[in-house]
C-alpha positions in Angstrom: -40.5 26.8 -58.1 -41.8 23.8 -60.0 -40.9 23.4 -63.7 -44.6 23.3 -64.5 -44.9 27.1 -64.0 -44.6 28.7 -67.4 -42.5 31.8 -68.1 -45.8 33.7 -68.8 -47.1 32.7 -65.3 -43.9 33.7 -63.6 -43.8 37.0 -65.5 -47.4 37.7 -64.7 -46.8 37.1 -61.0 -43.8 39.5 -61.1 -45.9 42.2 -62.9 -48.6 41.9 -60.3 -46.0 42.5 -57.6 -44.7 45.5 -59.4 -48.2 46.9 -59.9 -49.0 46.4 -56.2 -45.9 48.3 -55.3 -47.2 51.4 -57.2 -43.7 51.9 -58.6 -42.7 52.3 -62.2 -39.6 50.8 -63.8 -37.6 54.1 -63.3 -38.3 54.1 -59.6 -37.3 50.5 -59.1 -34.2 51.2 -61.2 -33.2 54.1 -59.1 -33.7 52.2 -55.9 -31.7 49.2 -57.1 -28.9 51.0 -59.0 -30.0 49.2 -62.2 -31.3 50.5 -65.5 -35.0 50.7 -66.1 -34.7 48.3 -69.1 -32.7 45.8 -67.0 -35.4 45.9 -64.3 -38.0 45.3 -67.0 -36.0 42.4 -68.4 -35.7 40.9 -64.9 -39.5 41.1 -64.3 -40.2 39.6 -67.7 -37.7 36.8 -67.0 -35.5 37.8 -69.9 -32.5 38.5 -67.7 -30.8 36.7 -64.7 -30.9 38.3 -61.3 -27.5 38.4 -59.7 -27.1 37.4 -56.1 -25.6 40.8 -55.1 -28.7 42.5 -56.5 -31.2 40.4 -54.5 -31.2 42.6 -51.4 -31.7 45.8 -53.4 -34.6 44.3 -55.4 -36.1 42.8 -52.3 -36.0 46.3 -50.7 -37.6 47.9 -53.8 -40.3 45.3 -54.1 -41.0 44.1 -50.6 -43.8 41.7 -51.6 -41.4 39.7 -53.8 -41.5 36.1 -52.4 -38.3 34.1 -51.9 -39.5 31.5 -54.5 -39.7 34.1 -57.2 -36.3 35.6 -56.2 -34.9 32.1 -56.5 -36.6 31.6 -59.9 -35.2 35.0 -61.1 -31.7 33.8 -60.2 -32.0 30.9 -62.7 -30.8 31.3 -66.3 -33.3 33.5 -68.2 -36.1 32.1 -70.2 -35.3 34.3 -73.3 -38.1 34.1 -75.8 -40.9 36.3 -77.1 -44.4 36.0 -78.3 -44.3 36.1 -82.1 -47.3 38.4 -82.1 -45.2 41.0 -80.4 -43.9 42.3 -83.7 -47.5 43.5 -84.4 -47.1 46.0 -81.5 -46.4 49.3 -83.3 -43.5 50.4 -81.1 -41.8 47.0 -81.4 -42.4 47.0 -85.1 -40.8 50.4 -85.5 -37.8 49.3 -83.4 -37.4 46.2 -85.5 -37.6 48.3 -88.6 -34.9 50.7 -87.3 -32.6 47.8 -86.6 -33.2 46.4 -90.1 -32.6 49.9 -91.7 -29.5 50.9 -89.7 -28.2 47.4 -88.8 -25.8 47.0 -91.6 -24.2 50.4 -91.1 -24.0 49.9 -87.3 -22.4 46.5 -87.9 -19.7 48.0 -90.2 -18.9 50.7 -87.6 -18.6 48.1 -84.8 -16.4 45.9 -87.0 -14.2 48.9 -87.9 -13.9 50.1 -84.3 -13.7 46.7 -82.5 -13.0 44.1 -85.1 -15.1 41.5 -86.7 -17.3 39.6 -84.2 -17.6 36.5 -86.3 
């Protein structure tokens, strides 16, 4: 896949393939042995597809072309649209992390040691 293809373009193509399959994330997750969130991350190009997962994903989404599978195996293009925070669910999740984050961090440090 050429470098000129943007993350948004690739993600859009992957979403179209998912929609054409008629499957939801839970179905694809069940068929691949992955979690539904990980499947969503893969199809949004926020996670890297591992070579051992390719046959399972290809079976679950039979219209997935080789070029996109190859692209998905590259390091992820982690980023987000700054307007995403305006989405009510994302806003509330962010709010929850900010509210509980300090306490969760302290518990993690207590249980597993300081990460920094």
